[in-house]
C-alpha positions as CSV (number, residue, x, y, z in Angstrom):
1,X,-42.5,-65.5,-95.7
2,X,-42.0,-63.1,-98.6
3,X,-41.7,-64.5,-102.2
4,X,-38.8,-63.7,-104.5
5,X,-41.0,-61.2,-106.4
6,X,-42.0,-59.5,-103.1
7,X,-38.4,-59.1,-102.1
8,X,-37.4,-57.7,-105.5
9,X,-40.3,-55.2,-105.3
10,X,-39.1,-54.1,-101.9
11,X,-35.6,-53.8,-103.2
12,X,-36.8,-51.5,-106.0
13,X,-39.0,-49.4,-103.7
14,X,-36.6,-49.1,-100.8
15,X,-33.0,-50.2,-101.4
16,X,-31.9,-49.0,-98.0
17,X,-34.4,-51.2,-96.2
18,X,-33.5,-54.7,-97.5
19,X,-32.6,-57.4,-95.0
20,X,-29.3,-59.0,-95.8
21,X,-30.9,-62.5,-95.5
22,X,-33.4,-61.5,-98.2
23,X,-30.7,-60.2,-100.5
24,X,-28.8,-63.5,-100.0
25,X,-31.9,-65.4,-101.0
26,X,-32.3,-63.4,-104.2
27,X,-28.6,-63.7,-105.1
28,X,-28.6,-67.4,-104.4
29,X,-31.6,-67.8,-106.7
30,X,-30.2,-65.8,-109.6
31,X,-26.5,-66.4,-109.3
32,X,-26.1,-69.7,-107.4
33,X,-24.2,-70.2,-104.2
34,X,-21.7,-67.5,-103.3
35,X,-18.3,-68.3,-104.7
36,X,-16.6,-66.6,-101.8
37,X,-17.7,-66.1,-98.2
38,X,-15.3,-63.9,-96.2
39,X,-16.4,-62.4,-93.0
40,X,-19.4,-60.2,-93.7
41,X,-19.0,-60.3,-97.5
42,X,-20.5,-62.7,-100.1
43,X,-19.2,-62.6,-103.7
44,X,-21.3,-64.2,-106.5
45,X,-20.2,-65.3,-109.9
46,X,-21.8,-63.6,-112.9
47,X,-21.7,-64.8,-116.5
48,X,-19.8,-61.6,-117.5
49,X,-16.6,-59.8,-116.5
50,X,-16.9,-56.5,-114.7
51,X,-19.9,-54.4,-113.7
52,X,-22.4,-54.9,-112.4
53,X,-20.6,-56.9,-109.8
54,X,-22.4,-58.9,-107.2
55,X,-20.5,-58.5,-104.0
56,X,-22.8,-58.0,-101.0
57,X,-22.1,-57.1,-97.4
58,X,-23.9,-57.7,-94.1
59,X,-24.3,-54.4,-92.3
60,X,-25.9,-55.4,-88.9
61,X,-28.5,-57.5,-90.6
62,X,-29.2,-55.0,-93.4
63,X,-27.9,-54.7,-96.9
64,X,-26.1,-51.6,-98.2
65,X,-28.3,-49.6,-100.6
66,X,-25.7,-49.3,-103.4
67,X,-25.2,-53.1,-103.3
68,X,-28.9,-53.7,-103.6
69,X,-28.9,-51.4,-106.7
70,X,-26.0,-53.4,-108.2
71,X,-27.8,-56.6,-107.7
72,X,-30.9,-55.2,-109.4
73,X,-28.8,-54.1,-112.3
74,X,-27.2,-57.5,-112.6
75,X,-30.6,-59.2,-112.5
76,X,-31.8,-56.8,-115.2
77,X,-28.8,-57.6,-117.3
78,X,-29.2,-61.3,-116.9
79,X,-32.9,-61.1,-118.0
80,X,-32.0,-59.0,-121.0
81,X,-29.3,-61.4,-122.1
82,X,-31.6,-64.3,-121.6
83,X,-34.2,-62.7,-123.9
84,X,-31.6,-61.6,-126.5
85,X,-32.1,-57.9,-125.9
86,X,-28.7,-56.9,-124.5
87,X,-28.8,-53.1,-124.4
88,X,-25.3,-52.3,-123.0
């Protein structure tokens, strides 16, 4: 079972090869439970309005690469804001 840091490393190294279940695990950890579950989509609430949005989609068990990149940007933004180094 991969750890959160293993999954994030895999997301950075190969955004196109991330399992949807792993991306859900990361999003649940950082953003809490999805606020909307509709069909193959999950929408997560972020503490800001606008981009980067966290809306992920199941594509036959895999995640879409552009959505993986959006999640990584959102995590980076959260970490910067938590450390008081917001660089928007």
